[in-house]
N, C-alpha and C positions, 0 to 999 in steps of 0.2 A: 394798274395793268400787270397781269402776271406773265412770267416767262413761259414760252411754249414747253410742253411736256413731250419730249422726244423718245426717251429710253424707258421702256416699260418691261417689267418682269412679271410673270405669272408663276407663283410658287405652289407646288402640290407636295404632298408627303412630308410636311413639317411634322406631322404626326402620322406614322407609317401604317396606322390602322384606320384612317379616315379616307375611305376609298374614292369618294367623288372627285376630289382634287387630284388624286394620283391617276385615276382613270382618264380624266380630261387632259392633264398635262402630258401623259404618255401619248395620247391620241394627238395632241397638237404638236408634239415633238416629231412625229411622223408625218403629219398632215396639218399644217398650220394656216390653211387658207382662210378659215373663219375668224382667226385672230389677227390677221394682217390689216393694217390701215394705212393709207398713203401718208407718207411723212413720219411714220412711227416705226421704231424697232421694237418688236414685241418678242420677248424671250420666255418660252416656257421652260421650267426648271424644277427637277426633283431635289428637294433640299436635304431629305434624310434617306438616302438610298438603302442603307443597311436595315433601317427600321421598316422601310417599305417592303424589302425582301422578306423579312421575318413576319410582316403583318403585325407589328407591335407599335405602341406609341412612341417609344424611344429605346435605345440600347443602354446607355448609361445614365442619362438625365434628360429632362424636358428641353428640347431644342428651342422651343418658344419662350424660354425664360432666361436664356444665357447671352443676350446681346447687349450686355452692359460693359462699360470700359474695362472693368476688372477682368472679366472672362476673356474679352477680345484681345487683351494685352498680355494674357498669361503665357510665360515662356517655358514652363516646366516640361520635363520629359513625360512624365506619367499623366497624361492629360485625358479627361474623359472624351469619349468619341465625339459627342455632340458639341463639346467646347471646341475641339479641333475643327469640326465641321462648320461651326459658327465663324471661326477665324477665316476659313477658306471662302465662305459665302460673303463675308464682309469685304474680303480682298477683291472678289469678282464684281459684286453689286454696290459696294460702298466706296471708300471708307465712310462709316456712319458719321453724319454731321459734317461731311465735306462737300465741296462744289462738284466733286467727281462722282458722287453717289447717284444711283439711278433716280429718275425723276418720280417714278411711281411703281410700287409693287402691290399686286393683289396676292394675298396669302389665302389659300383655299383650305377651309376646315369643315369637318362635320361634327354635330353634336348629337348625343343620344336623347337630348332634351327637345321638347316641342317648340322650338324657337323659330320655325319657318326659315325664310330666307333673311338672315340678319346681316346688316352692315356694321362693321366695327370701326369706330372713330377714335383716334388717339389723341387728337388736339382740337379743342373747341374754337380755336382761332385760325384753323386752316381753311381759308375761304374757298380755295380750289376744290377741296374734298367735300365741304358742305354743299357747294353747287352741283358737284357730281352726284352726290347722294340724293339730292333734290330731283336731279334729272332721272336717276334710276328709279326712284319711288314713283314718279309720274309715269314712267314707261311701264312699270309693272302693275300700276293701278288697274282694277280696284283690288287686286291682290295686295296683301299687307307686306311691307318691308321695313321692319323695325330697325332703328339705328341705335346702337349700344355704344355709349361713350365711356372708355375705361380710364379717363384722366382722373387721377386721385393721388393725393400726397403719398399715401402708404400702400395702395392697392395696385397701382399701375406696375406692369411687368415689362421686361425688355424683350420685346417680341422680335421674331425673325424679320418681319417687314419693316421694323423701325429704322433700318439702315437707309430706307428710301426717303426722299424729300416729302413725299406724300404716301404714307403707309395706309393700305386699305385691308382690313380683315373681312373675309366672307365666311360666315358661319351658318350652315344649312342643316336643318334637322326636322323631325327625328329620324336618325338612322343608326342602326346598331354598329358597333365597331367591327370592322372586317366584313362589312356587307355593303353591296351596292343597290340602290333603289332608283328606279327610272325617274320617278316624280321629283326626288331630291336632286339627282343629277341635272335634270331639266332646269330646275330653279336656279342651280348654280351657274349653269351654262348661259342662261338668260341675263343674270346679273353681270357676268363678265362681258357679254355682248353689248349691253347698254352702257357699261362703263367705258368700253373702248370707243363706242360711237361718240360719247361725250367728249372724250379726249380729242377725237378727230375733229369735231365741229369747233371745240375750244381752240385748237391749234390753227383752224382756218380763220380765226379772228372774230367768231361770233360773240357779241356782247351779251352777257347774262345780267338782267336786272337783279337787285338785292332780293334774296329769297329767305323764307323762314322755314325751318323744319323742326318737327317734334322729335325729340331724342329721349332715350332712357339713360340716365347718368348713374354709374356705379356708386353705391353708398356704403355697402357692408356686405361681408360674406358671413353666411350663417352655417354653422356646423350642425351635424346630427347630435342628439343627446347621446352621451356616452357614460359608461361606467368607469370605475377607478382604474381599470386596466386599459382604458382607451377604446374599448369596444363599443360599437353602435348598439344602443338599446331601443331605438325607435326608427321606424321607416317613414318616408314621405306619405302624408295622409292622402287617401284616394281623392279628396276634394282639391288637393293642391296639385296632384300629379297631372302633367300635360297642361297646366294652366299658366305657362310662361306668358309674360306681358299682361296678364290679367290682374285687376286690382286686388290687393290683399289688405284687409282691415282688421283693426283690433278685435280680437275674439275669434277670428277665422281659424279653422283647424290647419295645422302644418305638419304635425307628426303623429304617428299611431304606434303605441307600443305593442309588444307581442300579446299582452294581456287585454288588449282592446281599449286601453286608456288614450284619450285624445289629448294632445298637447296644442294649445292655441297660440296664435300670434299675439304678442303684447307690443303694441306701439301706438303712439298718439296720432300718427298720420298714415295716410294710404301709401303703400309702396307697391312696386310692380316687380314681382320675382322673375328671374330668369336663370338659365342653366339649372333648372329644377331637376334634381336627381341625375345629373350628368355622371356617366360611369367613370370617366377619367378623373373626377374630382373627389372620389372617395379617399384616395391617397393624399389629396390636398386638404382633407378634413373640410369639405364644403358641400353642404346639402343643396343650397341654392344662393343666389346673389340678390340682394335687395337694391332696386333702382328707384329713382324718382324721375318723373316726367319734367322735361325742361324744353323751352323753345330756343333754338339757336338761329340767329340771323346772320 
């Protein structure tokens, strides 16, 4: 039997050029009727206001990567803006890993990749979140709602939402940076509505039988081919472009050079690429992410 979930935050603007979350959170700050639920305190919050104002991903460094003990504990004077901001957010909504931390944080993101309305799971053993994702997936059916598990010994990163007891990432695309699209906005809004509905009926004491969801687990990040100066020498192949969550098999094309040479995928098993050609990941040296399909119960 899980404790009730009373304090919920909805974060927008963790990346200042991902506008769906910014737009929704600003709307809810003015008019929060649609996110209120009886017995819940739901707080919409802009996490990186300076980046939002400049419509850029970040000012000094990626806010969604600095919620680790090292950065949260830094005491130096000359601190990057996002690290200071992370400490402030941790103070208000955390402290991370403490009893006082918020129960649930939805962190709203956009991707330039064709990922649809994706839910990001940080912990494969968080029963509450698995049940919530099952509920959201059913509510959105027949529309697809992939679940991306970022649990990995080397690849997991310290997200803004990770200060909550139940962190939930919402990643909706494709949408260019600095742009709003009505269909993408609507998808994000529905995900939040169903998520809050779930919390409400969970708190009212509804029992949820064991459920199983299919998820995509992160396995490896794949970089673009590069020359000795570190410059990209091939682009995402047209046959891979926009094919997020679709099976990728040995011999399938993944990159195309400027001379028209195809570079094929070499791997002994089927993988499911995602974050294909994400604009923000060029600087992270990441062309796409390989995932495998797993069932979680």
